N, C-alpha and C positions, 0 to 999 in steps of 0.2 A: 336671294333675289333670283327671280326667274329671268331667263334669257331665251325667249322663243321668238320665231318670226313675227308673230302678231303683237309682241310687247317686248322688244329687246331692251334689256337693262332696267325694266320697271320692277319695283319691289313688290313681292307677293302680298305684303301687308296692305299696301295701297290698293291693289287690285281687289282684294277681299272686301276692304271698307267701302269702296265704290259700288261693288256688286250688292253689298248689304243695303246701301242707300237706295240703289235702283230697285231692289226687291221690295223695300218699304214704300217706295213711290208707286210701284205697280199695284200695290194693295189698295190704293186710293179709288180705283175705278169702281163705279157702281155703288159706293157706300151711301147710306143716308146721312143727313147733315151731322148728327151726333157722332156716329161711328166715323165719319169722314175727319171730323176735327181731332178725334183721339188718334186716328192713324196718321194725320198730318204731323202731329207732334212727334210721333215715333220716326216718321221720315225725316223731319228737321233734325232730330237728335242723331240719326245715323249720318245724315249729311254733315252736320257739324263735326262729328268724329272724324269723318274723311278729310274735311277741310283742315282741321287742327294737325292731323297726321301729315298731310301734304306740306303744310307750313313748317313743320318740325323737320321733315326730311329735307326739304329745299335748303335749309340752313347748313346742312353738312358741307364740309369743305370739299369732298370728292364729288359733289353733285354739280354738273355743268350747266343744267338747265335752270332757267328762272323758275320761281314758284308757279307762275302762270303756265309756262311751257310744260312743267311737270304735271300739273292738274289737267290740262288738256290731253296730254299724252296718255294718262291713265284713263280718263273718260272715253277717249277714242277707242283704246284697247278693250274696255269693257263693253262699250255700247256698239261697236262695230264687228265684234267677234261672235255675237249671238243675236237673236231677235229681241226686240223691245219686249219686256215681260208685261208691259201694260196693254199691249195690243192683243 
């Protein structure tokens, strides 16, 4: 688990999964309809993997945040520490 000022107490695994989902989302920009749909599937799969991992992690006895709070904390840590890759 990483404990840095921008993401105190958030697990590296969740950070990596959210970064992966965001990277797949960023690839949607400027694609033609056929390629867009294929990339959208990749993004949704990466996003689903992130959400499943958040759900499992939030079930742990030592986690004090709700599932929602955990998800939002990870998203804030990923999205606010660097520029949006889609821009």
